[in-house]
C-alpha positions in Angstrom: 105.1 85.3 100.0 101.8 84.4 98.8 100.3 87.4 100.8 103.1 89.7 99.4 101.8 88.6 95.9 98.6 89.3 96.3 98.8 92.8 97.6 101.0 93.6 94.9 98.7 91.9 92.1 96.2 94.2 93.7 98.1 97.4 93.9 99.3 97.1 89.8 95.2 96.6 89.3 94.8 99.8 91.1 97.5 101.7 89.2 96.1 100.2 85.9 92.7 101.2 86.9 94.0 104.7 87.2 95.7 105.0 84.1 93.2 103.6 81.9 89.8 105.6 83.5 91.7 109.4 84.1 88.4 110.4 84.5 88.0 109.1 88.2 90.7 111.2 89.0 89.8 114.0 91.2 85.9 112.7 90.9 84.0 113.5 94.2 82.2 110.1 95.7 80.0 109.1 98.1 79.0 105.5 99.0 76.0 105.4 100.9 73.5 103.4 102.8 70.0 103.6 103.9 69.4 102.0 107.3 65.9 102.1 109.0 65.1 104.7 106.7 67.8 107.4 107.3 70.5 107.8 104.7 73.8 108.2 105.5 77.5 107.7 104.0 81.0 106.8 104.8 83.8 109.1 106.0 87.0 109.0 104.2 88.7 107.0 106.6 86.3 104.0 106.1 87.9 100.7 103.8 84.9 101.6 100.9 86.0 104.9 100.1 89.4 104.6 100.4 89.3 101.7 98.2 87.7 104.1 95.6 90.5 106.5 96.7 92.9 103.9 95.4 91.3 104.5 91.6 91.4 108.7 92.3 88.3 108.9 93.6 87.8 111.7 96.4 85.2 111.9 99.4 84.2 115.2 100.0 86.0 116.7 103.4 82.2 117.4 104.9 82.1 114.3 105.5 85.0 113.6 107.9 84.2 116.9 109.5 80.6 115.8 110.4 81.3 112.3 111.3 84.0 113.1 113.7 85.9 110.3 114.9 83.5 108.2 113.6 83.6 106.2 110.1 80.1 107.3 108.9 77.5 109.8 109.4 73.6 109.5 109.0 71.6 112.5 108.4 67.7 113.3 107.4 66.6 112.8 104.5 65.8 116.3 103.7 69.5 116.9 103.9 70.5 114.3 100.9 71.0 117.8 99.0 74.0 119.0 100.9 75.7 115.5 101.0 75.0 114.5 97.7 76.2 117.0 95.4 79.1 114.7 94.5 80.0 113.2 91.4 79.4 109.9 91.9 77.2 107.7 94.4 77.8 104.4 95.1 74.8 102.6 97.3 74.9 99.8 99.9 72.6 97.7 100.5 71.4 94.4 102.4 68.9 93.2 100.0 66.8 94.0 96.6 64.1 95.8 99.3 67.0 97.8 100.5 67.8 99.0 96.9 64.0 99.8 96.4 63.8 101.9 99.7 66.4 103.9 98.7 65.0 104.0 94.8 61.6 105.0 96.2 63.0 107.9 98.2 61.5 110.8 96.4 64.0 113.4 97.5 66.8 111.2 95.8 65.0 111.1 92.9 65.3 115.0 92.9 69.3 115.1 92.9 71.4 115.9 90.1 73.2 112.8 90.8 70.2 110.6 90.4 68.6 112.4 87.6 72.0 112.0 85.2 72.6 108.4 85.9 75.4 109.1 88.5 74.6 106.2 90.7 75.2 102.4 91.2 73.2 100.1 93.5 75.0 96.9 95.3 72.8 94.6 96.7 73.9 91.5 99.0 76.6 90.1 97.1 78.6 93.2 95.4 78.2 95.1 98.9 79.6 91.9 100.8 82.1 91.9 98.6 82.9 95.5 98.7 82.7 95.5 102.8 84.7 92.2 103.0 87.8 93.9 101.2 89.6 90.6 100.9 91.9 90.2 98.1 89.4 87.7 96.5 86.6 90.0 97.0 88.2 93.0 95.8 89.0 91.2 92.4 85.6 89.9 92.1 84.6 93.5 92.9 86.8 95.3 90.7 85.7 93.1 87.7 82.0 93.7 88.6 82.3 97.5 89.5 84.7 99.2 87.0 82.4 99.2 84.1 79.9 100.2 86.2 81.8 103.3 87.6 83.0 103.9 83.9 79.3 104.0 82.6 78.4 106.0 85.7 81.0 109.0 85.6 80.9 109.3 81.7 79.2 112.0 82.0 76.1 110.8 79.5 73.3 110.7 81.6 71.7 108.4 78.9 74.2 106.1 79.7 72.6 103.2 81.3 75.1 101.6 84.2 75.3 98.4 83.3 74.2 95.2 85.6 76.8 93.1 87.8 76.9 89.6 85.8 73.3 88.8 86.4 73.8 89.7 90.4 70.5 91.3 90.9 69.6 94.9 89.9 72.2 97.3 90.4 71.0 100.2 88.1 67.9 102.2 87.6 65.8 101.0 85.5 
């Protein structure tokens, strides 16, 4: 009974988010990572893009086509424009150093999504909450992430994406 209540409460929360933020509906999204100097994104069947799909975001079909049976795809830095022509990128990094590695990519900085402030950076804590996807971690994640999503997708490049309650750097300075 407790498990059913947790699921029902989370489903209601996603429905409330969709209702409150209609701008999320149909917005294209990449959940990206940078591993050992190589960028990549998660395909639509991964839990992270699926979670954002519950809020209305859409993962490009290209990701599934290229990933095939895998839940992710990696590509060269030179291919960033091909794969990150989206409305929003949520970057996952296991550390502040990982976030800096992403931010220090000169090619990433040339992308419209980066220049227009449509990126969110998750370090170890939020990235873990996002990846674990347990009822407790999801509620924590949603509390922190929804204001970031709202700021990043608002269409105003001057809007700063808020940092997560003192949890470390999550927005470009």
